[in-house]
CHARMM internal coordinates of N, CA and C (Angstrom, degrees):
IC EDIT
DIST 1 N 1 CA 1.4558
DIST 1 CA 1 C 1.5206
ANGL 1 N 1 CA 1 C 111.29
DIST 1 C 2 N 1.3188
ANGL 1 CA 1 C 2 N 116.69
DIHE 1 N 1 CA 1 C 2 N -42.70
DIST 2 N 2 CA 1.4597
ANGL 1 C 2 N 2 CA 120.03
DIHE 1 CA 1 C 2 N 2 CA 179.40
DIST 2 CA 2 C 1.5237
ANGL 2 N 2 CA 2 C 110.36
DIHE 1 C 2 N 2 CA 2 C -65.02
DIST 2 C 3 N 1.3332
ANGL 2 CA 2 C 3 N 116.36
DIHE 2 N 2 CA 2 C 3 N -36.65
DIST 3 N 3 CA 1.4561
ANGL 2 C 3 N 3 CA 119.91
DIHE 2 CA 2 C 3 N 3 CA 178.55
DIST 3 CA 3 C 1.5119
ANGL 3 N 3 CA 3 C 112.38
DIHE 2 C 3 N 3 CA 3 C -61.90
DIST 3 C 4 N 1.3283
ANGL 3 CA 3 C 4 N 116.74
DIHE 3 N 3 CA 3 C 4 N -38.46
DIST 4 N 4 CA 1.4674
ANGL 3 C 4 N 4 CA 120.74
DIHE 3 CA 3 C 4 N 4 CA 178.30
DIST 4 CA 4 C 1.5321
ANGL 4 N 4 CA 4 C 109.99
DIHE 3 C 4 N 4 CA 4 C -66.23
DIST 4 C 5 N 1.3214
ANGL 4 CA 4 C 5 N 116.80
DIHE 4 N 4 CA 4 C 5 N -40.44
DIST 5 N 5 CA 1.4634
ANGL 4 C 5 N 5 CA 119.86
DIHE 4 CA 4 C 5 N 5 CA 177.89
DIST 5 CA 5 C 1.5200
ANGL 5 N 5 CA 5 C 111.19
DIHE 4 C 5 N 5 CA 5 C -64.09
DIST 5 C 6 N 1.3315
ANGL 5 CA 5 C 6 N 116.94
DIHE 5 N 5 CA 5 C 6 N -38.48
DIST 6 N 6 CA 1.4599
ANGL 5 C 6 N 6 CA 120.22
DIHE 5 CA 5 C 6 N 6 CA 176.98
DIST 6 CA 6 C 1.5256
ANGL 6 N 6 CA 6 C 109.99
DIHE 5 C 6 N 6 CA 6 C -63.15
DIST 6 C 7 N 1.3347
ANGL 6 CA 6 C 7 N 116.84
DIHE 6 N 6 CA 6 C 7 N -42.71
DIST 7 N 7 CA 1.4636
ANGL 6 C 7 N 7 CA 120.36
DIHE 6 CA 6 C 7 N 7 CA 179.33
DIST 7 CA 7 C 1.5272
ANGL 7 N 7 CA 7 C 111.05
DIHE 6 C 7 N 7 CA 7 C -62.74
DIST 7 C 8 N 1.3213
ANGL 7 CA 7 C 8 N 117.64
DIHE 7 N 7 CA 7 C 8 N -40.57
DIST 8 N 8 CA 1.4696
ANGL 7 C 8 N 8 CA 121.29
DIHE 7 CA 7 C 8 N 8 CA 179.26
DIST 8 CA 8 C 1.5245
ANGL 8 N 8 CA 8 C 110.56
DIHE 7 C 8 N 8 CA 8 C -66.08
DIST 8 C 9 N 1.3274
ANGL 8 CA 8 C 9 N 116.87
DIHE 8 N 8 CA 8 C 9 N -43.37
DIST 9 N 9 CA 1.4620
ANGL 8 C 9 N 9 CA 119.83
DIHE 8 CA 8 C 9 N 9 CA 178.70
DIST 9 CA 9 C 1.5255
ANGL 9 N 9 CA 9 C 111.54
DIHE 8 C 9 N 9 CA 9 C -64.37
DIST 9 C 10 N 1.3256
ANGL 9 CA 9 C 10 N 116.56
DIHE 9 N 9 CA 9 C 10 N -39.37
DIST 10 N 10 CA 1.4551
ANGL 9 C 10 N 10 CA 120.40
DIHE 9 CA 9 C 10 N 10 CA 178.66
DIST 10 CA 10 C 1.5294
ANGL 10 N 10 CA 10 C 110.70
DIHE 9 C 10 N 10 CA 10 C -66.42
DIST 10 C 11 N 1.3294
ANGL 10 CA 10 C 11 N 116.85
DIHE 10 N 10 CA 10 C 11 N -38.60
DIST 11 N 11 CA 1.4660
ANGL 10 C 11 N 11 CA 120.48
DIHE 10 CA 10 C 11 N 11 CA 176.99
DIST 11 CA 11 C 1.5283
ANGL 11 N 11 CA 11 C 110.65
DIHE 10 C 11 N 11 CA 11 C -63.58
DIST 11 C 12 N 1.3236
ANGL 11 CA 11 C 12 N 117.20
DIHE 11 N 11 CA 11 C 12 N -40.72
DIST 12 N 12 CA 1.4629
ANGL 11 C 12 N 12 CA 120.31
DIHE 11 CA 11 C 12 N 12 CA 177.41
DIST 12 CA 12 C 1.5247
ANGL 12 N 12 CA 12 C 110.82
DIHE 11 C 12 N 12 CA 12 C -64.40
DIST 12 C 13 N 1.3169
ANGL 12 CA 12 C 13 N 116.66
DIHE 12 N 12 CA 12 C 13 N -37.63
DIST 13 N 13 CA 1.4544
ANGL 12 C 13 N 13 CA 120.70
DIHE 12 CA 12 C 13 N 13 CA 177.82
DIST 13 CA 13 C 1.5299
ANGL 13 N 13 CA 13 C 111.10
DIHE 12 C 13 N 13 CA 13 C -65.28
DIST 13 C 14 N 1.3311
ANGL 13 CA 13 C 14 N 116.97
DIHE 13 N 13 CA 13 C 14 N -41.91
DIST 14 N 14 CA 1.4573
ANGL 13 C 14 N 14 CA 120.92
DIHE 13 CA 13 C 14 N 14 CA 177.83
DIST 14 CA 14 C 1.5249
ANGL 14 N 14 CA 14 C 110.45
DIHE 13 C 14 N 14 CA 14 C -62.19
DIST 14 C 15 N 1.3163
ANGL 14 CA 14 C 15 N 117.01
DIHE 14 N 14 CA 14 C 15 N -42.52
DIST 15 N 15 CA 1.4666
ANGL 14 C 15 N 15 CA 120.48
DIHE 14 CA 14 C 15 N 15 CA 178.32
DIST 15 CA 15 C 1.5305
ANGL 15 N 15 CA 15 C 110.73
DIHE 14 C 15 N 15 CA 15 C -62.12
DIST 15 C 16 N 1.3295
ANGL 15 CA 15 C 16 N 116.46
DIHE 15 N 15 CA 15 C 16 N -43.93
DIST 16 N 16 CA 1.4623
ANGL 15 C 16 N 16 CA 120.42
DIHE 15 CA 15 C 16 N 16 CA -178.96
DIST 16 CA 16 C 1.5302
ANGL 16 N 16 CA 16 C 110.92
DIHE 15 C 16 N 16 CA 16 C -64.11
DIST 16 C 17 N 1.3216
ANGL 16 CA 16 C 17 N 116.70
DIHE 16 N 16 CA 16 C 17 N -38.91
DIST 17 N 17 CA 1.4645
ANGL 16 C 17 N 17 CA 120.04
DIHE 16 CA 16 C 17 N 17 CA 178.66
DIST 17 CA 17 C 1.5240
ANGL 17 N 17 CA 17 C 110.59
DIHE 16 C 17 N 17 CA 17 C -65.68
DIST 17 C 18 N 1.3233
ANGL 17 CA 17 C 18 N 116.72
DIHE 17 N 17 CA 17 C 18 N -42.78
DIST 18 N 18 CA 1.4717
ANGL 17 C 18 N 18 CA 119.85
DIHE 17 CA 17 C 18 N 18 CA 179.24
DIST 18 CA 18 C 1.5219
ANGL 18 N 18 CA 18 C 111.28
DIHE 17 C 18 N 18 CA 18 C -61.84
DIST 18 C 19 N 1.3105
ANGL 18 CA 18 C 19 N 117.21
DIHE 18 N 18 CA 18 C 19 N -42.19
DIST 19 N 19 CA 1.4685
ANGL 18 C 19 N 19 CA 120.71
DIHE 18 CA 18 C 19 N 19 CA 179.58
DIST 19 CA 19 C 1.5276
ANGL 19 N 19 CA 19 C 110.19
DIHE 18 C 19 N 19 CA 19 C -68.53
DIST 19 C 20 N 1.3421
ANGL 19 CA 19 C 20 N 116.89
DIHE 19 N 19 CA 19 C 20 N -38.95
DIST 20 N 20 CA 1.4609
ANGL 19 C 20 N 20 CA 120.32
DIHE 19 CA 19 C 20 N 20 CA -179.89
DIST 20 CA 20 C 1.5315
ANGL 20 N 20 CA 20 C 111.43
DIHE 19 C 20 N 20 CA 20 C -66.01
DIST 20 C 21 N 1.3180
ANGL 20 CA 20 C 21 N 116.77
DIHE 20 N 20 CA 20 C 21 N -29.12
DIST 21 N 21 CA 1.4577
ANGL 20 C 21 N 21 CA 120.60
DIHE 20 CA 20 C 21 N 21 CA 178.29
DIST 21 CA 21 C 1.5283
ANGL 21 N 21 CA 21 C 112.77
DIHE 20 C 21 N 21 CA 21 C -78.98
DIST 21 C 22 N 1.3173
ANGL 21 CA 21 C 22 N 116.12
DIHE 21 N 21 CA 21 C 22 N -3.89
DIST 22 N 22 CA 1.4546
ANGL 21 C 22 N 22 CA 120.08
DIHE 21 CA 21 C 22 N 22 CA 177.24
DIST 22 CA 22 C 1.5168
ANGL 22 N 22 CA 22 C 113.60
DIHE 21 C 22 N 22 CA 22 C 90.53
DIST 22 C 23 N 1.3131
ANGL 22 CA 22 C 23 N 117.55
DIHE 22 N 22 CA 22 C 23 N 11.27
DIST 23 N 23 CA 1.4572
ANGL 22 C 23 N 23 CA 120.41
DIHE 22 CA 22 C 23 N 23 CA 177.86
DIST 23 CA 23 C 1.5269
ANGL 23 N 23 CA 23 C 109.44
DIHE 22 C 23 N 23 CA 23 C -76.23
DIST 23 C 24 N 1.3153
ANGL 23 CA 23 C 24 N 117.67
DIHE 23 N 23 CA 23 C 24 N 156.00
DIST 24 N 24 CA 1.4689
ANGL 23 C 24 N 24 CA 119.17
DIHE 23 CA 23 C 24 N 24 CA 176.65
DIST 24 CA 24 C 1.5266
ANGL 24 N 24 CA 24 C 111.15
DIHE 23 C 24 N 24 CA 24 C -62.01
DIST 24 C 25 N 1.3140
ANGL 24 CA 24 C 25 N 115.79
DIHE 24 N 24 CA 24 C 25 N 152.30
DIST 25 N 25 CA 1.4624
ANGL 24 C 25 N 25 CA 120.42
DIHE 24 CA 24 C 25 N 25 CA -177.24
DIST 25 CA 25 C 1.5236
ANGL 25 N 25 CA 25 C 111.68
DIHE 24 C 25 N 25 CA 25 C -60.65
DIST 25 C 26 N 1.3308
ANGL 25 CA 25 C 26 N 117.98
DIHE 25 N 25 CA 25 C 26 N -34.49
DIST 26 N 26 CA 1.4584
ANGL 25 C 26 N 26 CA 120.56
DIHE 25 CA 25 C 26 N 26 CA -178.05
DIST 26 CA 26 C 1.5244
ANGL 26 N 26 CA 26 C 110.58
DIHE 25 C 26 N 26 CA 26 C -64.94
DIST 26 C 27 N 1.3319
ANGL 26 CA 26 C 27 N 117.15
DIHE 26 N 26 CA 26 C 27 N -33.36
DIST 27 N 27 CA 1.4698
ANGL 26 C 27 N 27 CA 120.20
DIHE 26 CA 26 C 27 N 27 CA 177.40
DIST 27 CA 27 C 1.5199
ANGL 27 N 27 CA 27 C 109.48
DIHE 26 C 27 N 27 CA 27 C -66.06
DIST 27 C 28 N 1.3107
ANGL 27 CA 27 C 28 N 117.38
DIHE 27 N 27 CA 27 C 28 N -41.54
DIST 28 N 28 CA 1.4590
ANGL 27 C 28 N 28 CA 121.13
DIHE 27 CA 27 C 28 N 28 CA 177.26
DIST 28 CA 28 C 1.5181
ANGL 28 N 28 CA 28 C 112.45
DIHE 27 C 28 N 28 CA 28 C -63.95
DIST 28 C 29 N 1.3293
ANGL 28 CA 28 C 29 N 115.86
DIHE 28 N 28 CA 28 C 29 N -39.21
DIST 29 N 29 CA 1.4663
ANGL 28 C 29 N 29 CA 119.75
DIHE 28 CA 28 C 29 N 29 CA 179.34
DIST 29 CA 29 C 1.5187
ANGL 29 N 29 CA 29 C 110.82
DIHE 28 C 29 N 29 CA 29 C -66.15
DIST 29 C 30 N 1.3416
ANGL 29 CA 29 C 30 N 116.59
DIHE 29 N 29 CA 29 C 30 N -43.55
DIST 30 N 30 CA 1.4700
ANGL 29 C 30 N 30 CA 119.97
DIHE 29 CA 29 C 30 N 30 CA 178.54
DIST 30 CA 30 C 1.5232
ANGL 30 N 30 CA 30 C 110.52
DIHE 29 C 30 N 30 CA 30 C -63.01
DIST 30 C 31 N 1.3256
ANGL 30 CA 30 C 31 N 116.64
DIHE 30 N 30 CA 30 C 31 N -42.09
DIST 31 N 31 CA 1.4600
ANGL 30 C 31 N 31 CA 120.20
DIHE 30 CA 30 C 31 N 31 CA 178.58
DIST 31 CA 31 C 1.5223
ANGL 31 N 31 CA 31 C 110.67
DIHE 30 C 31 N 31 CA 31 C -62.81
DIST 31 C 32 N 1.3229
ANGL 31 CA 31 C 32 N 117.65
DIHE 31 N 31 CA 31 C 32 N -41.61
DIST 32 N 32 CA 1.4632
ANGL 31 C 32 N 32 CA 121.13
DIHE 31 CA 31 C 32 N 32 CA 179.32
DIST 32 CA 32 C 1.5222
ANGL 32 N 32 CA 32 C 110.88
DIHE 31 C 32 N 32 CA 32 C -64.95
DIST 32 C 33 N 1.3301
ANGL 32 CA 32 C 33 N 117.55
DIHE 32 N 32 CA 32 C 33 N -39.42
DIST 33 N 33 CA 1.4681
ANGL 32 C 33 N 33 CA 120.51
DIHE 32 CA 32 C 33 N 33 CA 178.30
DIST 33 CA 33 C 1.5223
ANGL 33 N 33 CA 33 C 110.31
DIHE 32 C 33 N 33 CA 33 C -64.76
DIST 33 C 34 N 1.3216
ANGL 33 CA 33 C 34 N 117.13
DIHE 33 N 33 CA 33 C 34 N -40.64
DIST 34 N 34 CA 1.4655
ANGL 33 C 34 N 34 CA 120.09
DIHE 33 CA 33 C 34 N 34 CA 178.13
DIST 34 CA 34 C 1.5246
ANGL 34 N 34 CA 34 C 111.20
DIHE 33 C 34 N 34 CA 34 C -63.90
DIST 34 C 35 N 1.3240
ANGL 34 CA 34 C 35 N 116.83
DIHE 34 N 34 CA 34 C 35 N -38.28
DIST 35 N 35 CA 1.4679
ANGL 34 C 35 N 35 CA 120.00
DIHE 34 CA 34 C 35 N 35 CA 177.32
DIST 35 CA 35 C 1.5283
ANGL 35 N 35 CA 35 C 109.96
DIHE 34 C 35 N 35 CA 35 C -65.21
DIST 35 C 36 N 1.3175
ANGL 35 CA 35 C 36 N 116.94
DIHE 35 N 35 CA 35 C 36 N -41.00
DIST 36 N 36 CA 1.4746
ANGL 35 C 36 N 36 CA 119.65
DIHE 35 CA 35 C 36 N 36 CA 178.41
DIST 36 CA 36 C 1.5208
ANGL 36 N 36 CA 36 C 111.09
DIHE 35 C 36 N 36 CA 36 C -64.42
DIST 36 C 37 N 1.3210
ANGL 36 CA 36 C 37 N 117.23
DIHE 36 N 36 CA 36 C 37 N -42.25
DIST 37 N 37 CA 1.4612
ANGL 36 C 37 N 37 CA 120.14
DIHE 36 CA 36 C 37 N 37 CA 179.50
DIST 37 CA 37 C 1.5241
ANGL 37 N 37 CA 37 C 111.22
DIHE 36 C 37 N 37 CA 37 C -64.02
DIST 37 C 38 N 1.3015
ANGL 37 CA 37 C 38 N 117.05
DIHE 37 N 37 CA 37 C 38 N -32.91
DIST 38 N 38 CA 1.4596
ANGL 37 C 38 N 38 CA 120.52
DIHE 37 CA 37 C 38 N 38 CA 179.55
DIST 38 CA 38 C 1.5208
ANGL 38 N 38 CA 38 C 111.53
DIHE 37 C 38 N 38 CA 38 C -77.64
DIST 38 C 39 N 1.3185
ANGL 38 CA 38 C 39 N 118.06
DIHE 38 N 38 CA 38 C 39 N -32.14
DIST 39 N 39 CA 1.4608
ANGL 38 C 39 N 39 CA 120.05
DIHE 38 CA 38 C 39 N 39 CA -172.89
DIST 39 CA 39 C 1.5037
ANGL 39 N 39 CA 39 C 116.31
DIHE 38 C 39 N 39 CA 39 C -95.08
DIST 39 C 40 N 1.3162
ANGL 39 CA 39 C 40 N 118.69
DIHE 39 N 39 CA 39 C 40 N -35.61
DIST 40 N 40 CA 1.4623
ANGL 39 C 40 N 40 CA 121.24
DIHE 39 CA 39 C 40 N 40 CA -172.31
DIST 40 CA 40 C 1.5289
ANGL 40 N 40 CA 40 C 114.39
DIHE 39 C 40 N 40 CA 40 C -69.07
DIST 40 C 41 N 1.3400
ANGL 40 CA 40 C 41 N 120.46
DIHE 40 N 40 CA 40 C 41 N -40.88
DIST 41 N 41 CA 1.4732
ANGL 40 C 41 N 41 CA 118.11
DIHE 40 CA 40 C 41 N 41 CA -175.88
DIST 41 CA 41 C 1.5203
ANGL 41 N 41 CA 41 C 114.02
DIHE 40 C 41 N 41 CA 41 C -60.30
DIST 41 C 42 N 1.3116
ANGL 41 CA 41 C 42 N 117.25
DIHE 41 N 41 CA 41 C 42 N -27.60
DIST 42 N 42 CA 1.4508
ANGL 41 C 42 N 42 CA 120.34
DIHE 41 CA 41 C 42 N 42 CA -177.74
DIST 42 CA 42 C 1.5237
ANGL 42 N 42 CA 42 C 111.47
DIHE 41 C 42 N 42 CA 42 C -99.56
DIST 42 C 43 N 1.2963
ANGL 42 CA 42 C 43 N 117.58
DIHE 42 N 42 CA 42 C 43 N 12.01
DIST 43 N 43 CA 1.4518
ANGL 42 C 43 N 43 CA 120.02
DIHE 42 CA 42 C 43 N 43 CA -176.72
DIST 43 CA 43 C 1.5162
ANGL 43 N 43 CA 43 C 112.19
DIHE 42 C 43 N 43 CA 43 C 87.34
DIST 43 C 44 N 1.3290
ANGL 43 CA 43 C 44 N 117.27
DIHE 43 N 43 CA 43 C 44 N 7.73
DIST 44 N 44 CA 1.4447
ANGL 43 C 44 N 44 CA 120.60
DIHE 43 CA 43 C 44 N 44 CA 176.44
DIST 44 CA 44 C 1.5087
ANGL 44 N 44 CA 44 C 114.97
DIHE 43 C 44 N 44 CA 44 C 96.29
DIST 44 C 45 N 1.3127
ANGL 44 CA 44 C 45 N 117.90
DIHE 44 N 44 CA 44 C 45 N 2.06
DIST 45 N 45 CA 1.4590
ANGL 44 C 45 N 45 CA 119.78
DIHE 44 CA 44 C 45 N 45 CA -176.23
DIST 45 CA 45 C 1.5183
ANGL 45 N 45 CA 45 C 112.86
DIHE 44 C 45 N 45 CA 45 C -104.78
DIST 45 C 46 N 1.3317
ANGL 45 CA 45 C 46 N 118.85
DIHE 45 N 45 CA 45 C 46 N -3.17
DIST 46 N 46 CA 1.4416
ANGL 45 C 46 N 46 CA 121.06
DIHE 45 CA 45 C 46 N 46 CA 176.51
DIST 46 CA 46 C 1.5159
ANGL 46 N 46 CA 46 C 114.25
DIHE 45 C 46 N 46 CA 46 C 80.11
DIST 46 C 47 N 1.3163
ANGL 46 CA 46 C 47 N 117.87
DIHE 46 N 46 CA 46 C 47 N 10.90
DIST 47 N 47 CA 1.4573
ANGL 46 C 47 N 47 CA 122.00
DIHE 46 CA 46 C 47 N 47 CA 179.80
DIST 47 CA 47 C 1.5205
ANGL 47 N 47 CA 47 C 109.13
DIHE 46 C 47 N 47 CA 47 C -112.51
DIST 47 C 48 N 1.3033
ANGL 47 CA 47 C 48 N 116.99
DIHE 47 N 47 CA 47 C 48 N 144.51
DIST 48 N 48 CA 1.4582
ANGL 47 C 48 N 48 CA 120.22
DIHE 47 CA 47 C 48 N 48 CA 178.49
DIST 48 CA 48 C 1.5155
ANGL 48 N 48 CA 48 C 111.68
DIHE 47 C 48 N 48 CA 48 C 83.92
DIST 48 C 49 N 1.3149
ANGL 48 CA 48 C 49 N 115.20
DIHE 48 N 48 CA 48 C 49 N 176.45
DIST 49 N 49 CA 1.4479
ANGL 48 C 49 N 49 CA 119.17
DIHE 48 CA 48 C 49 N 49 CA -177.94
DIST 49 CA 49 C 1.5159
ANGL 49 N 49 CA 49 C 111.32
DIHE 48 C 49 N 49 CA 49 C -124.46
DIST 49 C 50 N 1.3052
ANGL 49 CA 49 C 50 N 114.34
DIHE 49 N 49 CA 49 C 50 N 174.26
DIST 50 N 50 CA 1.4522
ANGL 49 C 50 N 50 CA 120.34
DIHE 49 CA 49 C 50 N 50 CA -179.08
DIST 50 CA 50 C 1.5154
ANGL 50 N 50 CA 50 C 111.49
DIHE 49 C 50 N 50 CA 50 C -72.30
DIST 50 C 51 N 1.3458
ANGL 50 CA 50 C 51 N 117.04
DIHE 50 N 50 CA 50 C 51 N -39.31
DIST 51 N 51 CA 1.4489
ANGL 50 C 51 N 51 CA 120.12
DIHE 50 CA 50 C 51 N 51 CA -175.43
DIST 51 CA 51 C 1.5270
ANGL 51 N 51 CA 51 C 112.55
DIHE 50 C 51 N 51 CA 51 C -110.05
DIST 51 C 52 N 1.3226
ANGL 51 CA 51 C 52 N 116.89
DIHE 51 N 51 CA 51 C 52 N -18.15
DIST 52 N 52 CA 1.4506
ANGL 51 C 52 N 52 CA 120.05
DIHE 51 CA 51 C 52 N 52 CA -176.74
DIST 52 CA 52 C 1.5267
ANGL 52 N 52 CA 52 C 112.38
DIHE 51 C 52 N 52 CA 52 C -87.40
DIST 52 C 53 N 1.2905
ANGL 52 CA 52 C 53 N 114.67
DIHE 52 N 52 CA 52 C 53 N 168.09
DIST 53 N 53 CA 1.4413
ANGL 52 C 53 N 53 CA 119.16
DIHE 52 CA 52 C 53 N 53 CA 179.36
DIST 53 CA 53 C 1.5157
ANGL 53 N 53 CA 53 C 111.24
DIHE 52 C 53 N 53 CA 53 C -80.56
DIST 53 C 54 N 1.3320
ANGL 53 CA 53 C 54 N 117.35
DIHE 53 N 53 CA 53 C 54 N -31.01
DIST 54 N 54 CA 1.4581
ANGL 53 C 54 N 54 CA 120.69
DIHE 53 CA 53 C 54 N 54 CA -175.40
DIST 54 CA 54 C 1.4970
ANGL 54 N 54 CA 54 C 109.08
DIHE 53 C 54 N 54 CA 54 C -105.09
END
COOR INIT
IC SEED 1 N 1 CA 1 C
IC BUILD
């Protein structure tokens, strides 16, 4: 559960950085979604896979 919260917070940070750099909001949203897809399946730590055991 904590890992998922870390992934969500990191995604929000990525979105904020993209907007602060002057990128369009949609670019920030796509970047945040990609960060969530990368972080959530493993509990937010970037280890393991969505379907695999490791």
